[in-house]
C-alpha positions as CSV (number, residue, x, y, z in Angstrom):
1,M,18.8,10.9,8.9
2,T,20.2,7.4,8.9
3,M,18.5,4.7,11.1
4,Q,20.6,2.9,13.7
5,T,21.1,-0.9,13.2
6,D,18.5,-1.8,15.9
7,E,16.0,0.6,14.5
8,R,16.4,-0.8,11.0
9,L,15.8,-4.3,12.4
10,Y,12.6,-3.5,14.3
11,F,11.4,-0.6,12.0
12,P,12.8,-1.4,8.5
13,A,12.5,1.2,5.8
14,P,10.5,0.1,2.8
15,D,11.7,-1.0,-0.6
16,V,9.5,0.6,-3.2
17,V,8.7,-1.2,-6.5
18,L,6.4,-0.2,-9.4
19,N,5.5,-3.2,-11.5
20,D,4.5,-3.5,-15.1
21,E,0.8,-3.4,-14.3
22,G,1.2,0.0,-12.6
23,V,0.9,-1.4,-9.0
24,R,3.1,0.3,-6.5
25,H,4.4,-1.9,-3.7
26,E,6.1,-0.7,-0.5
27,S,7.7,-3.7,1.1
28,Y,9.0,-4.1,4.7
29,R,11.0,-7.2,5.5
30,R,12.5,-9.0,8.5
31,E,13.9,-12.5,8.0
32,G,11.1,-14.8,6.5
33,T,8.3,-12.3,6.6
34,E,7.4,-9.4,4.2
35,V,4.7,-6.8,4.9
36,R,3.6,-5.1,1.7
37,V,1.4,-2.1,1.1
38,S,0.1,-2.2,-2.5
39,Y,-1.6,0.6,-4.4
40,I,-3.6,-1.0,-7.2
41,P,-4.9,1.2,-10.0
42,P,-8.5,1.4,-11.1
43,H,-9.6,-1.7,-13.1
44,A,-6.3,-3.4,-12.8
45,V,-6.2,-7.2,-13.3
46,L,-3.4,-9.2,-11.7
47,S,-3.5,-12.7,-13.2
48,S,-3.5,-16.0,-11.3
49,H,-0.2,-17.2,-9.9
50,S,1.0,-19.5,-7.2
51,R,3.8,-18.8,-4.7
52,K,6.2,-20.6,-2.5
53,E,5.2,-18.5,0.5
54,A,1.9,-18.1,2.3
55,Q,0.1,-14.8,1.6
56,V,-2.6,-13.0,3.8
57,G,-4.3,-9.9,2.7
58,M,-6.7,-7.2,3.8
59,V,-8.1,-4.2,1.9
60,V,-7.6,-0.9,3.7
61,R,-9.0,1.5,1.1
62,G,-11.3,0.8,-1.8
63,E,-12.5,-2.7,-2.8
64,L,-10.9,-5.7,-4.4
65,S,-12.2,-8.9,-6.0
66,V,-9.9,-11.7,-4.9
67,T,-9.8,-15.3,-6.2
68,V,-8.0,-18.0,-4.1
69,G,-8.0,-21.6,-5.2
70,G,-11.0,-21.0,-7.5
71,L,-13.1,-19.2,-4.9
72,T,-13.9,-15.5,-5.4
73,K,-14.9,-12.8,-2.9
74,L,-15.3,-9.0,-3.1
75,L,-13.3,-7.6,-0.2
76,K,-14.4,-4.5,1.6
77,P,-12.0,-2.3,3.7
78,E,-11.1,-4.0,7.0
79,R,-14.0,-6.5,6.8
80,D,-12.5,-9.5,5.1
81,V,-9.1,-11.3,5.0
82,Y,-7.9,-13.8,2.5
83,V,-5.4,-16.5,3.3
84,A,-3.6,-18.1,0.4
85,P,-1.4,-21.1,1.2
86,P,1.8,-21.9,-0.7
87,G,1.2,-23.3,-4.1
88,V,-2.4,-22.2,-4.3
89,D,-3.4,-19.8,-7.2
90,L,-4.2,-16.2,-6.3
91,S,-5.5,-13.5,-8.6
92,V,-7.0,-10.0,-7.9
93,V,-9.1,-7.5,-9.8
94,N,-9.8,-3.9,-8.9
95,P,-13.4,-3.5,-10.2
96,S,-13.8,0.1,-9.3
97,S,-12.7,3.5,-10.8
98,E,-10.7,4.3,-7.7
99,E,-7.3,3.2,-6.5
100,T,-7.4,0.3,-4.0
101,V,-4.9,0.0,-1.2
102,V,-4.2,-3.6,0.1
103,L,-2.1,-4.7,3.0
104,E,-0.4,-8.1,2.4
105,I,1.7,-10.4,4.7
106,K,4.0,-12.9,3.0
107,R,5.5,-15.7,5.1
108,D,8.0,-18.4,4.4
109,K,9.9,-19.8,7.4
110,K,11.6,-23.2,7.7
111,G,9.6,-25.7,9.8
112,E,6.3,-23.8,9.6
113,T,3.1,-24.9,7.9
114,Y,0.4,-22.6,6.6
115,P,-3.0,-24.4,6.3
116,A,-5.9,-22.5,4.7
117,P,-9.1,-21.7,6.6
118,S,-12.2,-23.3,5.1
119,G,-13.1,-21.2,2.0
120,Y,-9.8,-19.3,2.1
121,F,-11.4,-16.2,3.6
122,L,-11.8,-14.8,7.1
123,E,-14.5,-12.6,8.6
124,P,-14.2,-10.8,12.0
125,F,-14.0,-13.4,14.8
126,E,-14.6,-11.1,17.8
127,S,-14.8,-7.4,18.6
128,R,-14.3,-6.0,22.2
129,K,-12.6,-3.6,24.5
130,F,-8.9,-4.4,25.3
131,V,-6.7,-2.3,27.6
132,G,-8.8,0.8,26.7
133,M,-8.7,0.0,22.9
134,D,-11.5,-1.1,20.5
135,V,-10.2,-4.3,18.9
136,T,-11.4,-6.7,16.3
137,F,-9.8,-10.1,15.7
138,F,-9.5,-12.3,12.6
139,L,-8.3,-15.9,13.3
140,A,-6.8,-18.7,11.3
141,N,-4.8,-21.8,12.3
142,W,-1.4,-20.2,12.2
143,I,-2.0,-16.5,12.3
144,E,-4.2,-14.0,14.2
145,L,-4.9,-10.4,13.1
146,M,-6.0,-7.7,15.6
147,L,-7.3,-4.3,14.4
148,A,-6.8,-1.9,17.2
149,D,-7.8,1.8,17.8
150,I,-5.5,3.5,20.3
151,P,-7.3,6.6,21.7
152,S,-5.6,9.8,22.3
153,G,-3.5,9.3,25.4
154,G,-3.9,5.5,25.2
155,K,-1.2,3.0,25.5
156,M,-0.2,-0.7,25.3
157,P,2.0,-1.3,28.4
158,Y,5.5,-2.5,27.6
159,H,5.5,-6.3,27.8
160,Q,6.9,-9.5,26.1
161,H,5.6,-12.9,25.0
162,S,6.6,-16.0,23.1
163,H,4.5,-15.1,20.0
164,E,6.0,-13.2,17.1
165,Q,4.2,-9.9,16.6
166,I,4.1,-7.6,13.6
167,G,2.2,-4.3,13.3
168,I,1.2,-1.7,10.7
169,C,-0.1,1.8,11.2
170,L,-3.4,2.3,9.2
171,E,-4.5,5.7,10.4
172,G,-3.2,8.5,12.5
173,R,0.2,8.1,14.2
174,Y,1.6,6.5,17.3
175,D,4.9,5.8,19.1
176,M,6.0,2.1,19.0
177,T,8.8,0.8,21.1
178,V,10.6,-2.6,20.6
179,E,13.5,-3.5,22.8
180,E,13.8,0.0,24.1
181,T,14.0,1.4,20.6
182,S,11.2,3.8,19.8
183,H,9.9,5.0,16.4
184,E,6.8,7.0,15.4
185,L,4.7,5.1,13.0
186,Q,2.4,6.7,10.3
187,F,0.4,5.1,7.6
188,G,2.1,2.0,6.2
189,G,4.9,2.1,8.8
190,T,5.7,-1.4,10.1
191,Y,7.3,-2.9,13.2
192,F,8.6,-6.4,13.6
193,C,8.9,-8.0,17.1
194,A,10.4,-11.5,17.5
195,S,9.6,-13.9,20.2
196,Q,10.4,-12.5,23.7
197,E,11.4,-9.0,22.4
198,G,9.9,-6.4,24.7
199,H,7.5,-3.9,23.1
200,G,4.8,-1.4,23.8
201,A,2.8,1.4,22.2
202,A,1.5,4.9,23.1
203,N,-0.6,7.5,21.3
204,P,0.3,11.0,22.6
205,N,-1.5,12.7,19.7
206,A,-4.9,14.3,19.6
207,G,-6.6,11.8,17.2
208,V,-7.2,8.0,17.3
209,A,-4.4,5.8,15.9
210,R,-5.4,2.6,14.1
211,S,-3.2,-0.3,13.6
212,L,-3.2,-3.9,12.4
213,N,-1.3,-6.3,14.7
214,I,-0.3,-9.8,13.6
215,F,0.5,-12.7,15.9
216,I,2.2,-15.9,14.8
217,P,1.0,-18.2,16.2
218,P,-2.3,-16.9,17.5
219,R,-1.9,-15.3,20.9
220,Y,-5.3,-14.3,22.2
221,H,-7.4,-17.1,20.7
222,R,-6.9,-20.7,19.8
223,V,-8.3,-22.8,16.9
224,S,-10.0,-25.9,18.1
225,Q,-8.5,-29.3,17.2
226,Q,-11.5,-30.0,15.0
227,E,-11.0,-26.8,13.0
228,N,-7.2,-27.6,12.9
229,N,-7.9,-31.0,11.3
230,Q,-10.4,-29.4,8.8
231,E,-7.9,-26.7,7.8
232,S,-5.1,-29.2,7.2
233,Q,-7.2,-31.3,4.8
């Protein structure tokens, strides 16, 4: 079945690439943003490189040793986030005998800046209830990430705001609507919602649906001016 034009804009089909190191990438794109689900083989080593775009990443299965700007951290699933600014070296190693799955966001838009948080890594900023969902936030100067569990029968009411929003299904399945166009998301499925585009979500299924939602700039929290200045240095 062929997607309609609007559906491809809000819910793009992935481009699938297998690179020389055996890493499989599923890439979803809209304008200057790429969401990429990467399947990294056991013991794979991806050497250091710098990029013209900012890159943010979170492990969703397995574990991964990530080095950004000379600092290294072992990332556990949904517990740590790395933020690599443009031009800063990034390398990764899968130290385990199991495949690792990583969710990455690449961003390169004219007029935007992408300062790094202190130390290049984020830990959970806050966990709480939000419109019936269990949510956990990660916060940097220019980007906010929200893990959300939508219970069976739960929903995010249809709304709009000035912040760009991007979301990826991590577990289960749920119905996402953007600008009156609806699509069921399963693992890796991604939606893109530009500023002031209406959107909402609902889980009509028996199990919990888990998603990662990205807000640019941050929507629910703000970085203080002092932290702003530190990140810009």
